[in-house]
N, C-alpha and C positions, 0 to 999 in steps of 0.2 A: 145673775145668780141670786138666789134668795139668801137672806141673812139667816144662818143657822140659829137654833135655839141657844140662848146665852143665859148664864147665871149672873146674878147681881155681883157675886164674889169675883167673877172673871172681869167684870166691868170695873170694879173697884181696883183690882190689881192693875188693869190697863191704865187707869187714871193715875195711880201711883207711879207707874213706869214712865208715863208721858209728862208728868209734872216738871221734871228738870229740863225737858226740851220744849216746854210750852212757849217761851218767847220766840224761839226759832220757828215753831209750827205756825204761830199766829202771823208771821211775816212771810209765809211761803204760799205756794199754790194750794196748800191744805187748809187754808183759812176758810171758815164757813161763810155763807152769804147771808142767810136769814136768821138762823138760830144758833145758840150755843148751849152746851151742857154746863150748868153751873154746879161746881163741886168744891166745897171748902173755900169759897170766895174766889175761885178761879174759873175762867170761861174757857171751855175746850171745844174744838171743832167736833161735832158729833160723829161724823163719818170716820175721822181718825181714831176715835175711841172705839167704835165698832170694829174697825179693822184690827186694832191691837187686841181687843177682847176675843175676837174670833181666832186670832193667832195663838193666844194663850190657851183657850179652851179646846180648840179643835185642831190646832197645828196646821191650819190652812191660811195661805196668804190670799186674802180677799181684797183685790184692788178696789179703791173707792169708786172707780168708774163702773163697777159691776153692780152697784145697788144705789137706791135713791135715799136721800137724806130727809125726806118728807115726814109728815105726821100721820099718814094713812097707815093702815094695818100692814105690817111687814116692812115698813120703811124705817130707816135708822132712828129718827126721833121717836117714833111710836114704840120701837123695841126698847129704847132707853127708858122711856116713861113707864112702860109696863114693868120694868125692873125696879121702879121706884126712884129714878133719877129725874132731876128738874131740868126741863128744856125751857130756855128763855129767849125772847126775841133779841136780835142784835140791838145794841144801843144806837139810837138815831143821833147823828151829829147835830148839835144845836146850831141854830141860825144866828150868825153874828149880825147885830144891828149897829148902825152908825151911832156914835155917842150923841150926835146932834139931835137925833130923834127924841132922846130922853130929856133934852134941854127945853123942849117945848111944853112940858107939863109941869104944873106946880108941885 
């Protein structure tokens, strides 16, 4: 199913509603893989935000499995960016180096 047209105000409301549940969402199957929506210093799974915004604006439960989270036209990240929201790549875990490596250099 395609993502219906959304207003930025519906997305803002969805973000405000999801904020208290954010730690729980980030540790569940709803966690995003490649990108996050950055809002007020918090990272949200974009597909969860879309699902909540669709529920708010259209009264439809749109399961996350029914749409893509990509950046192409009509996909979750593209819809969010078109409404003025910032989509950022997931933070890459830093590589830990053995301390001995650093001892070799002056």
